[in-house]
mmCIF file of the protein (N, C-alpha, C, O) and its ligand, coordinates in Angstrom:
data_MODEL
# 
_entry.id   MODEL 
# 
loop_
_entity.id 
_entity.type 
_entity.pdbx_number_of_molecules 
1 polymer     1 
2 non-polymer 1 
# 
_entity_poly.entity_id                      1 
_entity_poly.type                           'polypeptide(L)' 
_entity_poly.nstd_linkage                   no 
_entity_poly.nstd_monomer                   no 
_entity_poly.pdbx_seq_one_letter_code       MSLTTRVKVKIRCRLCGEKFVLRGKKEKDKIETGFRQCICSNEHDFEIETES 
_entity_poly.pdbx_seq_one_letter_code_can   MSLTTRVKVKIRCRLCGEKFVLRGKKEKDKIETGFRQCICSNEHDFEIETES 
_entity_poly.pdbx_strand_id                 A 
# 
loop_
_entity_poly_seq.entity_id 
_entity_poly_seq.num 
_entity_poly_seq.mon_id 
_entity_poly_seq.hetero 
1 1  MET n 
1 2  SER n 
1 3  LEU n 
1 4  THR n 
1 5  THR n 
1 6  ARG n 
1 7  VAL n 
1 8  LYS n 
1 9  VAL n 
1 10 LYS n 
1 11 ILE n 
1 12 ARG n 
1 13 CYS n 
1 14 ARG n 
1 15 LEU n 
1 16 CYS n 
1 17 GLY n 
1 18 GLU n 
1 19 LYS n 
1 20 PHE n 
1 21 VAL n 
1 22 LEU n 
1 23 ARG n 
1 24 GLY n 
1 25 LYS n 
1 26 LYS n 
1 27 GLU n 
1 28 LYS n 
1 29 ASP n 
1 30 LYS n 
1 31 ILE n 
1 32 GLU n 
1 33 THR n 
1 34 GLY n 
1 35 PHE n 
1 36 ARG n 
1 37 GLN n 
1 38 CYS n 
1 39 ILE n 
1 40 CYS n 
1 41 SER n 
1 42 ASN n 
1 43 GLU n 
1 44 HIS n 
1 45 ASP n 
1 46 PHE n 
1 47 GLU n 
1 48 ILE n 
1 49 GLU n 
1 50 THR n 
1 51 GLU n 
1 52 SER n 
# 
loop_
_struct_asym.id 
_struct_asym.entity_id 
A 1 
B 2 
# 
loop_
_chem_comp.id 
_chem_comp.type 
_chem_comp.mon_nstd_flag 
ARG 'L-peptide linking' y 
ASN 'L-peptide linking' y 
ASP 'L-peptide linking' y 
CYS 'L-peptide linking' y 
GLN 'L-peptide linking' y 
GLU 'L-peptide linking' y 
GLY 'peptide linking'   y 
HIS 'L-peptide linking' y 
ILE 'L-peptide linking' y 
LEU 'L-peptide linking' y 
LYS 'L-peptide linking' y 
MET 'L-peptide linking' y 
PHE 'L-peptide linking' y 
SER 'L-peptide linking' y 
THR 'L-peptide linking' y 
VAL 'L-peptide linking' y 
ZN  non-polymer         . 
# 
_pdbx_entity_nonpoly.entity_id   2 
_pdbx_entity_nonpoly.name        ? 
_pdbx_entity_nonpoly.comp_id     ZN 
# 
_pdbx_nonpoly_scheme.asym_id         B 
_pdbx_nonpoly_scheme.entity_id       2 
_pdbx_nonpoly_scheme.mon_id          ZN 
_pdbx_nonpoly_scheme.ndb_seq_num     1 
_pdbx_nonpoly_scheme.pdb_seq_num     101 
_pdbx_nonpoly_scheme.auth_seq_num    101 
_pdbx_nonpoly_scheme.pdb_mon_id      ZN 
_pdbx_nonpoly_scheme.auth_mon_id     ZN 
_pdbx_nonpoly_scheme.pdb_strand_id   A 
_pdbx_nonpoly_scheme.pdb_ins_code    . 
# 
loop_
_atom_site.group_PDB 
_atom_site.id 
_atom_site.type_symbol 
_atom_site.label_atom_id 
_atom_site.label_alt_id 
_atom_site.label_comp_id 
_atom_site.label_asym_id 
_atom_site.label_entity_id 
_atom_site.label_seq_id 
_atom_site.pdbx_PDB_ins_code 
_atom_site.Cartn_x 
_atom_site.Cartn_y 
_atom_site.Cartn_z 
_atom_site.occupancy 
_atom_site.B_iso_or_equiv 
_atom_site.pdbx_formal_charge 
_atom_site.auth_seq_id 
_atom_site.auth_comp_id 
_atom_site.auth_asym_id 
_atom_site.auth_atom_id 
_atom_site.pdbx_PDB_model_num 
ATOM   1   N  N  . MET A 1 1  ? 0.830  -1.107 -0.005  1.00 0.00 ? 1   MET A N  1 
ATOM   2   C  CA . MET A 1 1  ? 0.015  -0.002 0.025   1.00 0.00 ? 1   MET A CA 1 
ATOM   3   C  C  . MET A 1 1  ? 0.925  1.225  -0.021  1.00 0.00 ? 1   MET A C  1 
ATOM   4   O  O  . MET A 1 1  ? 1.953  1.288  0.653   1.00 0.00 ? 1   MET A O  1 
ATOM   5   N  N  . SER A 1 2  ? 0.515  2.196  -0.837  1.00 0.00 ? 2   SER A N  1 
ATOM   6   C  CA . SER A 1 2  ? 1.321  3.339  -0.993  1.00 0.00 ? 2   SER A CA 1 
ATOM   7   C  C  . SER A 1 2  ? 0.774  4.526  -0.091  1.00 0.00 ? 2   SER A C  1 
ATOM   8   O  O  . SER A 1 2  ? -0.434 4.742  0.005   1.00 0.00 ? 2   SER A O  1 
ATOM   9   N  N  . LEU A 1 3  ? 1.687  5.245  0.530   1.00 0.00 ? 3   LEU A N  1 
ATOM   10  C  CA . LEU A 1 3  ? 1.281  6.379  1.383   1.00 0.00 ? 3   LEU A CA 1 
ATOM   11  C  C  . LEU A 1 3  ? 1.602  7.669  0.644   1.00 0.00 ? 3   LEU A C  1 
ATOM   12  O  O  . LEU A 1 3  ? 1.730  8.728  1.258   1.00 0.00 ? 3   LEU A O  1 
ATOM   13  N  N  . THR A 1 4  ? 1.729  7.581  -0.633  1.00 0.00 ? 4   THR A N  1 
ATOM   14  C  CA . THR A 1 4  ? 2.162  8.729  -1.351  1.00 0.00 ? 4   THR A CA 1 
ATOM   15  C  C  . THR A 1 4  ? 0.792  9.658  -1.605  1.00 0.00 ? 4   THR A C  1 
ATOM   16  O  O  . THR A 1 4  ? -0.259 9.153  -1.999  1.00 0.00 ? 4   THR A O  1 
ATOM   17  N  N  . THR A 1 5  ? 0.935  10.962 -1.350  1.00 0.00 ? 5   THR A N  1 
ATOM   18  C  CA . THR A 1 5  ? -0.220 11.999 -1.548  1.00 0.00 ? 5   THR A CA 1 
ATOM   19  C  C  . THR A 1 5  ? 0.323  12.952 -2.548  1.00 0.00 ? 5   THR A C  1 
ATOM   20  O  O  . THR A 1 5  ? 1.485  13.359 -2.546  1.00 0.00 ? 5   THR A O  1 
ATOM   21  N  N  . ARG A 1 6  ? -0.605 13.282 -3.411  1.00 0.00 ? 6   ARG A N  1 
ATOM   22  C  CA . ARG A 1 6  ? -0.245 14.409 -4.265  1.00 0.00 ? 6   ARG A CA 1 
ATOM   23  C  C  . ARG A 1 6  ? -0.496 15.793 -3.677  1.00 0.00 ? 6   ARG A C  1 
ATOM   24  O  O  . ARG A 1 6  ? -1.585 16.057 -3.169  1.00 0.00 ? 6   ARG A O  1 
ATOM   25  N  N  . VAL A 1 7  ? 0.452  16.639 -3.737  1.00 0.00 ? 7   VAL A N  1 
ATOM   26  C  CA . VAL A 1 7  ? 0.360  18.003 -3.164  1.00 0.00 ? 7   VAL A CA 1 
ATOM   27  C  C  . VAL A 1 7  ? 0.682  18.969 -4.093  1.00 0.00 ? 7   VAL A C  1 
ATOM   28  O  O  . VAL A 1 7  ? 1.367  18.692 -5.078  1.00 0.00 ? 7   VAL A O  1 
ATOM   29  N  N  . LYS A 1 8  ? 0.194  20.238 -3.848  1.00 0.00 ? 8   LYS A N  1 
ATOM   30  C  CA . LYS A 1 8  ? 0.631  21.368 -4.606  1.00 0.00 ? 8   LYS A CA 1 
ATOM   31  C  C  . LYS A 1 8  ? 1.768  21.966 -3.723  1.00 0.00 ? 8   LYS A C  1 
ATOM   32  O  O  . LYS A 1 8  ? 1.616  22.094 -2.508  1.00 0.00 ? 8   LYS A O  1 
ATOM   33  N  N  . VAL A 1 9  ? 2.854  22.310 -4.334  1.00 0.00 ? 9   VAL A N  1 
ATOM   34  C  CA . VAL A 1 9  ? 3.935  22.780 -3.693  1.00 0.00 ? 9   VAL A CA 1 
ATOM   35  C  C  . VAL A 1 9  ? 4.340  24.162 -4.208  1.00 0.00 ? 9   VAL A C  1 
ATOM   36  O  O  . VAL A 1 9  ? 4.532  24.353 -5.408  1.00 0.00 ? 9   VAL A O  1 
ATOM   37  N  N  . LYS A 1 10 ? 4.467  25.122 -3.290  1.00 0.00 ? 10  LYS A N  1 
ATOM   38  C  CA . LYS A 1 10 ? 4.894  26.503 -3.672  1.00 0.00 ? 10  LYS A CA 1 
ATOM   39  C  C  . LYS A 1 10 ? 6.302  26.616 -3.207  1.00 0.00 ? 10  LYS A C  1 
ATOM   40  O  O  . LYS A 1 10 ? 6.627  26.350 -2.050  1.00 0.00 ? 10  LYS A O  1 
ATOM   41  N  N  . ILE A 1 11 ? 7.150  27.022 -4.144  1.00 0.00 ? 11  ILE A N  1 
ATOM   42  C  CA . ILE A 1 11 ? 8.520  27.240 -3.799  1.00 0.00 ? 11  ILE A CA 1 
ATOM   43  C  C  . ILE A 1 11 ? 8.910  28.595 -4.025  1.00 0.00 ? 11  ILE A C  1 
ATOM   44  O  O  . ILE A 1 11 ? 8.595  29.134 -5.085  1.00 0.00 ? 11  ILE A O  1 
ATOM   45  N  N  . ARG A 1 12 ? 9.627  29.273 -3.062  1.00 0.00 ? 12  ARG A N  1 
ATOM   46  C  CA . ARG A 1 12 ? 10.057 30.606 -3.383  1.00 0.00 ? 12  ARG A CA 1 
ATOM   47  C  C  . ARG A 1 12 ? 11.584 30.753 -3.120  1.00 0.00 ? 12  ARG A C  1 
ATOM   48  O  O  . ARG A 1 12 ? 12.091 30.381 -2.062  1.00 0.00 ? 12  ARG A O  1 
ATOM   49  N  N  . CYS A 1 13 ? 12.243 31.278 -4.073  1.00 0.00 ? 13  CYS A N  1 
ATOM   50  C  CA . CYS A 1 13 ? 13.756 31.337 -4.083  1.00 0.00 ? 13  CYS A CA 1 
ATOM   51  C  C  . CYS A 1 13 ? 14.012 32.567 -3.049  1.00 0.00 ? 13  CYS A C  1 
ATOM   52  O  O  . CYS A 1 13 ? 13.507 33.686 -3.137  1.00 0.00 ? 13  CYS A O  1 
ATOM   53  N  N  . ARG A 1 14 ? 14.883 32.120 -2.081  1.00 0.00 ? 14  ARG A N  1 
ATOM   54  C  CA . ARG A 1 14 ? 15.363 33.211 -1.140  1.00 0.00 ? 14  ARG A CA 1 
ATOM   55  C  C  . ARG A 1 14 ? 16.359 34.183 -1.806  1.00 0.00 ? 14  ARG A C  1 
ATOM   56  O  O  . ARG A 1 14 ? 16.505 35.312 -1.338  1.00 0.00 ? 14  ARG A O  1 
ATOM   57  N  N  . LEU A 1 15 ? 17.004 33.794 -2.822  1.00 0.00 ? 15  LEU A N  1 
ATOM   58  C  CA . LEU A 1 15 ? 17.961 34.632 -3.450  1.00 0.00 ? 15  LEU A CA 1 
ATOM   59  C  C  . LEU A 1 15 ? 17.405 35.669 -4.284  1.00 0.00 ? 15  LEU A C  1 
ATOM   60  O  O  . LEU A 1 15 ? 17.760 36.835 -4.111  1.00 0.00 ? 15  LEU A O  1 
ATOM   61  N  N  . CYS A 1 16 ? 16.460 35.317 -5.286  1.00 0.00 ? 16  CYS A N  1 
ATOM   62  C  CA . CYS A 1 16 ? 15.931 36.326 -6.240  1.00 0.00 ? 16  CYS A CA 1 
ATOM   63  C  C  . CYS A 1 16 ? 14.501 36.569 -5.987  1.00 0.00 ? 16  CYS A C  1 
ATOM   64  O  O  . CYS A 1 16 ? 13.997 37.570 -6.498  1.00 0.00 ? 16  CYS A O  1 
ATOM   65  N  N  . GLY A 1 17 ? 13.721 35.716 -5.202  1.00 0.00 ? 17  GLY A N  1 
ATOM   66  C  CA . GLY A 1 17 ? 12.383 35.915 -4.973  1.00 0.00 ? 17  GLY A CA 1 
ATOM   67  C  C  . GLY A 1 17 ? 11.357 35.334 -6.018  1.00 0.00 ? 17  GLY A C  1 
ATOM   68  O  O  . GLY A 1 17 ? 10.149 35.570 -5.976  1.00 0.00 ? 17  GLY A O  1 
ATOM   69  N  N  . GLU A 1 18 ? 11.933 34.606 -6.888  1.00 0.00 ? 18  GLU A N  1 
ATOM   70  C  CA . GLU A 1 18 ? 11.149 33.988 -7.942  1.00 0.00 ? 18  GLU A CA 1 
ATOM   71  C  C  . GLU A 1 18 ? 10.146 32.907 -7.226  1.00 0.00 ? 18  GLU A C  1 
ATOM   72  O  O  . GLU A 1 18 ? 10.478 32.299 -6.208  1.00 0.00 ? 18  GLU A O  1 
ATOM   73  N  N  . LYS A 1 19 ? 9.015  32.756 -7.806  1.00 0.00 ? 19  LYS A N  1 
ATOM   74  C  CA . LYS A 1 19 ? 8.058  31.832 -7.183  1.00 0.00 ? 19  LYS A CA 1 
ATOM   75  C  C  . LYS A 1 19 ? 7.813  30.628 -8.258  1.00 0.00 ? 19  LYS A C  1 
ATOM   76  O  O  . LYS A 1 19 ? 7.836  30.806 -9.476  1.00 0.00 ? 19  LYS A O  1 
ATOM   77  N  N  . PHE A 1 20 ? 7.605  29.527 -7.697  1.00 0.00 ? 20  PHE A N  1 
ATOM   78  C  CA . PHE A 1 20 ? 7.277  28.390 -8.541  1.00 0.00 ? 20  PHE A CA 1 
ATOM   79  C  C  . PHE A 1 20 ? 6.016  27.583 -7.912  1.00 0.00 ? 20  PHE A C  1 
ATOM   80  O  O  . PHE A 1 20 ? 5.967  27.366 -6.701  1.00 0.00 ? 20  PHE A O  1 
ATOM   81  N  N  . VAL A 1 21 ? 5.106  27.196 -8.709  1.00 0.00 ? 21  VAL A N  1 
ATOM   82  C  CA . VAL A 1 21 ? 4.094  26.292 -8.163  1.00 0.00 ? 21  VAL A CA 1 
ATOM   83  C  C  . VAL A 1 21 ? 4.191  25.030 -8.958  1.00 0.00 ? 21  VAL A C  1 
ATOM   84  O  O  . VAL A 1 21 ? 4.085  25.028 -10.185 1.00 0.00 ? 21  VAL A O  1 
ATOM   85  N  N  . LEU A 1 22 ? 4.398  23.944 -8.233  1.00 0.00 ? 22  LEU A N  1 
ATOM   86  C  CA . LEU A 1 22 ? 4.492  22.651 -8.817  1.00 0.00 ? 22  LEU A CA 1 
ATOM   87  C  C  . LEU A 1 22 ? 3.685  21.704 -8.172  1.00 0.00 ? 22  LEU A C  1 
ATOM   88  O  O  . LEU A 1 22 ? 3.248  21.933 -7.044  1.00 0.00 ? 22  LEU A O  1 
ATOM   89  N  N  . ARG A 1 23 ? 3.407  20.514 -8.856  1.00 0.00 ? 23  ARG A N  1 
ATOM   90  C  CA . ARG A 1 23 ? 2.738  19.345 -8.206  1.00 0.00 ? 23  ARG A CA 1 
ATOM   91  C  C  . ARG A 1 23 ? 3.801  18.455 -7.695  1.00 0.00 ? 23  ARG A C  1 
ATOM   92  O  O  . ARG A 1 23 ? 4.790  18.182 -8.375  1.00 0.00 ? 23  ARG A O  1 
ATOM   93  N  N  . GLY A 1 24 ? 3.602  17.998 -6.494  1.00 0.00 ? 24  GLY A N  1 
ATOM   94  C  CA . GLY A 1 24 ? 4.596  17.040 -6.005  1.00 0.00 ? 24  GLY A CA 1 
ATOM   95  C  C  . GLY A 1 24 ? 4.021  15.857 -5.331  1.00 0.00 ? 24  GLY A C  1 
ATOM   96  O  O  . GLY A 1 24 ? 2.808  15.761 -5.144  1.00 0.00 ? 24  GLY A O  1 
ATOM   97  N  N  . LYS A 1 25 ? 4.853  14.970 -4.969  1.00 0.00 ? 25  LYS A N  1 
ATOM   98  C  CA . LYS A 1 25 ? 4.409  13.757 -4.167  1.00 0.00 ? 25  LYS A CA 1 
ATOM   99  C  C  . LYS A 1 25 ? 4.940  13.827 -2.850  1.00 0.00 ? 25  LYS A C  1 
ATOM   100 O  O  . LYS A 1 25 ? 6.130  14.058 -2.636  1.00 0.00 ? 25  LYS A O  1 
ATOM   101 N  N  . LYS A 1 26 ? 4.040  13.621 -1.906  1.00 0.00 ? 26  LYS A N  1 
ATOM   102 C  CA . LYS A 1 26 ? 4.507  13.729 -0.455  1.00 0.00 ? 26  LYS A CA 1 
ATOM   103 C  C  . LYS A 1 26 ? 4.496  12.240 0.053   1.00 0.00 ? 26  LYS A C  1 
ATOM   104 O  O  . LYS A 1 26 ? 3.521  11.502 -0.095  1.00 0.00 ? 26  LYS A O  1 
ATOM   105 N  N  . GLU A 1 27 ? 5.667  11.865 0.663   1.00 0.00 ? 27  GLU A N  1 
ATOM   106 C  CA . GLU A 1 27 ? 5.801  10.505 1.136   1.00 0.00 ? 27  GLU A CA 1 
ATOM   107 C  C  . GLU A 1 27 ? 6.290  10.727 2.632   1.00 0.00 ? 27  GLU A C  1 
ATOM   108 O  O  . GLU A 1 27 ? 7.447  11.057 2.893   1.00 0.00 ? 27  GLU A O  1 
ATOM   109 N  N  . LYS A 1 28 ? 5.365  10.530 3.534   1.00 0.00 ? 28  LYS A N  1 
ATOM   110 C  CA . LYS A 1 28 ? 5.730  10.805 4.932   1.00 0.00 ? 28  LYS A CA 1 
ATOM   111 C  C  . LYS A 1 28 ? 6.255  12.136 5.143   1.00 0.00 ? 28  LYS A C  1 
ATOM   112 O  O  . LYS A 1 28 ? 5.526  13.108 4.949   1.00 0.00 ? 28  LYS A O  1 
ATOM   113 N  N  . ASP A 1 29 ? 7.475  12.272 5.530   1.00 0.00 ? 29  ASP A N  1 
ATOM   114 C  CA . ASP A 1 29 ? 7.980  13.651 5.753   1.00 0.00 ? 29  ASP A CA 1 
ATOM   115 C  C  . ASP A 1 29 ? 8.911  14.183 4.587   1.00 0.00 ? 29  ASP A C  1 
ATOM   116 O  O  . ASP A 1 29 ? 9.595  15.194 4.745   1.00 0.00 ? 29  ASP A O  1 
ATOM   117 N  N  . LYS A 1 30 ? 8.906  13.511 3.499   1.00 0.00 ? 30  LYS A N  1 
ATOM   118 C  CA . LYS A 1 30 ? 9.636  13.891 2.305   1.00 0.00 ? 30  LYS A CA 1 
ATOM   119 C  C  . LYS A 1 30 ? 8.739  14.423 1.113   1.00 0.00 ? 30  LYS A C  1 
ATOM   120 O  O  . LYS A 1 30 ? 7.667  13.857 0.896   1.00 0.00 ? 30  LYS A O  1 
ATOM   121 N  N  . ILE A 1 31 ? 9.111  15.404 0.400   1.00 0.00 ? 31  ILE A N  1 
ATOM   122 C  CA . ILE A 1 31 ? 8.446  15.815 -0.719  1.00 0.00 ? 31  ILE A CA 1 
ATOM   123 C  C  . ILE A 1 31 ? 9.222  15.813 -1.948  1.00 0.00 ? 31  ILE A C  1 
ATOM   124 O  O  . ILE A 1 31 ? 10.288 16.418 -2.062  1.00 0.00 ? 31  ILE A O  1 
ATOM   125 N  N  . GLU A 1 32 ? 8.641  15.082 -2.927  1.00 0.00 ? 32  GLU A N  1 
ATOM   126 C  CA . GLU A 1 32 ? 9.324  14.975 -4.251  1.00 0.00 ? 32  GLU A CA 1 
ATOM   127 C  C  . GLU A 1 32 ? 8.597  15.741 -5.301  1.00 0.00 ? 32  GLU A C  1 
ATOM   128 O  O  . GLU A 1 32 ? 7.433  15.477 -5.603  1.00 0.00 ? 32  GLU A O  1 
ATOM   129 N  N  . THR A 1 33 ? 9.336  16.751 -5.889  1.00 0.00 ? 33  THR A N  1 
ATOM   130 C  CA . THR A 1 33 ? 8.763  17.633 -6.847  1.00 0.00 ? 33  THR A CA 1 
ATOM   131 C  C  . THR A 1 33 ? 9.456  17.511 -8.238  1.00 0.00 ? 33  THR A C  1 
ATOM   132 O  O  . THR A 1 33 ? 8.893  17.844 -9.281  1.00 0.00 ? 33  THR A O  1 
ATOM   133 N  N  . GLY A 1 34 ? 10.642 17.039 -8.178  1.00 0.00 ? 34  GLY A N  1 
ATOM   134 C  CA . GLY A 1 34 ? 11.446 16.985 -9.417  1.00 0.00 ? 34  GLY A CA 1 
ATOM   135 C  C  . GLY A 1 34 ? 12.049 18.421 -9.571  1.00 0.00 ? 34  GLY A C  1 
ATOM   136 O  O  . GLY A 1 34 ? 12.711 18.644 -10.585 1.00 0.00 ? 34  GLY A O  1 
ATOM   137 N  N  . PHE A 1 35 ? 11.887 19.332 -8.721  1.00 0.00 ? 35  PHE A N  1 
ATOM   138 C  CA . PHE A 1 35 ? 12.371 20.559 -8.922  1.00 0.00 ? 35  PHE A CA 1 
ATOM   139 C  C  . PHE A 1 35 ? 13.927 20.586 -8.656  1.00 0.00 ? 35  PHE A C  1 
ATOM   140 O  O  . PHE A 1 35 ? 14.434 20.120 -7.637  1.00 0.00 ? 35  PHE A O  1 
ATOM   141 N  N  . ARG A 1 36 ? 14.649 21.200 -9.712  1.00 0.00 ? 36  ARG A N  1 
ATOM   142 C  CA . ARG A 1 36 ? 16.146 21.128 -9.445  1.00 0.00 ? 36  ARG A CA 1 
ATOM   143 C  C  . ARG A 1 36 ? 16.798 22.387 -9.079  1.00 0.00 ? 36  ARG A C  1 
ATOM   144 O  O  . ARG A 1 36 ? 17.612 22.388 -8.155  1.00 0.00 ? 36  ARG A O  1 
ATOM   145 N  N  . GLN A 1 37 ? 16.499 23.517 -9.754  1.00 0.00 ? 37  GLN A N  1 
ATOM   146 C  CA . GLN A 1 37 ? 17.082 24.774 -9.352  1.00 0.00 ? 37  GLN A CA 1 
ATOM   147 C  C  . GLN A 1 37 ? 16.262 25.958 -9.895  1.00 0.00 ? 37  GLN A C  1 
ATOM   148 O  O  . GLN A 1 37 ? 15.426 25.834 -10.790 1.00 0.00 ? 37  GLN A O  1 
ATOM   149 N  N  . CYS A 1 38 ? 16.550 27.050 -9.316  1.00 0.00 ? 38  CYS A N  1 
ATOM   150 C  CA . CYS A 1 38 ? 15.963 28.305 -9.786  1.00 0.00 ? 38  CYS A CA 1 
ATOM   151 C  C  . CYS A 1 38 ? 16.579 28.809 -10.955 1.00 0.00 ? 38  CYS A C  1 
ATOM   152 O  O  . CYS A 1 38 ? 17.672 28.354 -11.294 1.00 0.00 ? 38  CYS A O  1 
ATOM   153 N  N  . ILE A 1 39 ? 15.967 29.770 -11.672 1.00 0.00 ? 39  ILE A N  1 
ATOM   154 C  CA . ILE A 1 39 ? 16.508 30.378 -12.876 1.00 0.00 ? 39  ILE A CA 1 
ATOM   155 C  C  . ILE A 1 39 ? 17.813 31.161 -12.435 1.00 0.00 ? 39  ILE A C  1 
ATOM   156 O  O  . ILE A 1 39 ? 18.632 31.449 -13.308 1.00 0.00 ? 39  ILE A O  1 
ATOM   157 N  N  . CYS A 1 40 ? 18.033 31.505 -11.157 1.00 0.00 ? 40  CYS A N  1 
ATOM   158 C  CA . CYS A 1 40 ? 19.255 32.222 -10.783 1.00 0.00 ? 40  CYS A CA 1 
ATOM   159 C  C  . CYS A 1 40 ? 20.335 31.279 -10.359 1.00 0.00 ? 40  CYS A C  1 
ATOM   160 O  O  . CYS A 1 40 ? 21.356 31.710 -9.823  1.00 0.00 ? 40  CYS A O  1 
ATOM   161 N  N  . SER A 1 41 ? 20.131 29.916 -10.598 1.00 0.00 ? 41  SER A N  1 
ATOM   162 C  CA . SER A 1 41 ? 21.060 28.839 -10.296 1.00 0.00 ? 41  SER A CA 1 
ATOM   163 C  C  . SER A 1 41 ? 21.246 28.447 -8.904  1.00 0.00 ? 41  SER A C  1 
ATOM   164 O  O  . SER A 1 41 ? 22.111 27.631 -8.587  1.00 0.00 ? 41  SER A O  1 
ATOM   165 N  N  . ASN A 1 42 ? 20.367 29.068 -7.956  1.00 0.00 ? 42  ASN A N  1 
ATOM   166 C  CA . ASN A 1 42 ? 20.184 28.611 -6.679  1.00 0.00 ? 42  ASN A CA 1 
ATOM   167 C  C  . ASN A 1 42 ? 19.591 27.219 -6.559  1.00 0.00 ? 42  ASN A C  1 
ATOM   168 O  O  . ASN A 1 42 ? 18.543 26.947 -7.144  1.00 0.00 ? 42  ASN A O  1 
ATOM   169 N  N  . GLU A 1 43 ? 20.210 26.369 -5.843  1.00 0.00 ? 43  GLU A N  1 
ATOM   170 C  CA . GLU A 1 43 ? 19.816 25.001 -5.745  1.00 0.00 ? 43  GLU A CA 1 
ATOM   171 C  C  . GLU A 1 43 ? 19.313 24.627 -4.340  1.00 0.00 ? 43  GLU A C  1 
ATOM   172 O  O  . GLU A 1 43 ? 18.653 23.613 -4.111  1.00 0.00 ? 43  GLU A O  1 
ATOM   173 N  N  . HIS A 1 44 ? 19.657 25.468 -3.485  1.00 0.00 ? 44  HIS A N  1 
ATOM   174 C  CA . HIS A 1 44 ? 19.365 25.001 -1.989  1.00 0.00 ? 44  HIS A CA 1 
ATOM   175 C  C  . HIS A 1 44 ? 18.590 25.909 -1.142  1.00 0.00 ? 44  HIS A C  1 
ATOM   176 O  O  . HIS A 1 44 ? 17.975 25.447 -0.181  1.00 0.00 ? 44  HIS A O  1 
ATOM   177 N  N  . ASP A 1 45 ? 18.562 27.236 -1.430  1.00 0.00 ? 45  ASP A N  1 
ATOM   178 C  CA . ASP A 1 45 ? 17.987 28.151 -0.494  1.00 0.00 ? 45  ASP A CA 1 
ATOM   179 C  C  . ASP A 1 45 ? 16.602 28.600 -0.825  1.00 0.00 ? 45  ASP A C  1 
ATOM   180 O  O  . ASP A 1 45 ? 16.425 29.649 -1.444  1.00 0.00 ? 45  ASP A O  1 
ATOM   181 N  N  . PHE A 1 46 ? 15.522 27.772 -0.398  1.00 0.00 ? 46  PHE A N  1 
ATOM   182 C  CA . PHE A 1 46 ? 14.236 27.958 -0.848  1.00 0.00 ? 46  PHE A CA 1 
ATOM   183 C  C  . PHE A 1 46 ? 13.334 27.969 0.407   1.00 0.00 ? 46  PHE A C  1 
ATOM   184 O  O  . PHE A 1 46 ? 13.676 27.380 1.432   1.00 0.00 ? 46  PHE A O  1 
ATOM   185 N  N  . GLU A 1 47 ? 12.140 28.672 0.300   1.00 0.00 ? 47  GLU A N  1 
ATOM   186 C  CA . GLU A 1 47 ? 11.174 28.540 1.168   1.00 0.00 ? 47  GLU A CA 1 
ATOM   187 C  C  . GLU A 1 47 ? 10.126 27.617 0.545   1.00 0.00 ? 47  GLU A C  1 
ATOM   188 O  O  . GLU A 1 47 ? 9.713  27.926 -0.573  1.00 0.00 ? 47  GLU A O  1 
ATOM   189 N  N  . ILE A 1 48 ? 9.653  26.526 1.134   1.00 0.00 ? 48  ILE A N  1 
ATOM   190 C  CA . ILE A 1 48 ? 8.793  25.586 0.625   1.00 0.00 ? 48  ILE A CA 1 
ATOM   191 C  C  . ILE A 1 48 ? 7.473  25.426 1.348   1.00 0.00 ? 48  ILE A C  1 
ATOM   192 O  O  . ILE A 1 48 ? 7.508  25.165 2.551   1.00 0.00 ? 48  ILE A O  1 
ATOM   193 N  N  . GLU A 1 49 ? 6.404  25.549 0.775   1.00 0.00 ? 49  GLU A N  1 
ATOM   194 C  CA . GLU A 1 49 ? 5.108  25.526 1.274   1.00 0.00 ? 49  GLU A CA 1 
ATOM   195 C  C  . GLU A 1 49 ? 4.211  24.533 0.567   1.00 0.00 ? 49  GLU A C  1 
ATOM   196 O  O  . GLU A 1 49 ? 4.171  24.507 -0.663  1.00 0.00 ? 49  GLU A O  1 
ATOM   197 N  N  . THR A 1 50 ? 3.489  23.715 1.318   1.00 0.00 ? 50  THR A N  1 
ATOM   198 C  CA . THR A 1 50 ? 2.680  22.648 0.567   1.00 0.00 ? 50  THR A CA 1 
ATOM   199 C  C  . THR A 1 50 ? 1.146  22.813 0.852   1.00 0.00 ? 50  THR A C  1 
ATOM   200 O  O  . THR A 1 50 ? 0.745  23.282 1.918   1.00 0.00 ? 50  THR A O  1 
ATOM   201 N  N  . GLU A 1 51 ? 0.465  22.481 0.034   1.00 0.00 ? 51  GLU A N  1 
ATOM   202 C  CA . GLU A 1 51 ? -1.163 22.465 0.162   1.00 0.00 ? 51  GLU A CA 1 
ATOM   203 C  C  . GLU A 1 51 ? -1.585 21.140 -0.370  1.00 0.00 ? 51  GLU A C  1 
ATOM   204 O  O  . GLU A 1 51 ? -1.075 20.669 -1.386  1.00 0.00 ? 51  GLU A O  1 
ATOM   205 N  N  . SER A 1 52 ? -2.497 20.548 0.299   1.00 0.00 ? 52  SER A N  1 
ATOM   206 C  CA . SER A 1 52 ? -2.983 19.268 -0.236  1.00 0.00 ? 52  SER A CA 1 
ATOM   207 C  C  . SER A 1 52 ? -4.295 19.446 -1.011  1.00 0.00 ? 52  SER A C  1 
ATOM   208 O  O  . SER A 1 52 ? -4.844 18.473 -1.528  1.00 0.00 ? 52  SER A O  1 
HETATM 209 ZN ZN . ZN  B 2 .  ? 16.398 32.330 -7.682  1.00 0.00 2 101 ZN  A ZN 1 
# 
């Protein structure tokens, strides 16, 4: 049985302020969105918010 839930994920880059809205999969405490990096090349510094 899968515990995966589909969620809407909002990502905001802390470096340039760009916002992204993606669909992701939530598995327990981990969220998989396939998001790699911002257009400013930031790969790590984001604010992430989820809505189910
Ligand atoms: Zn950015």
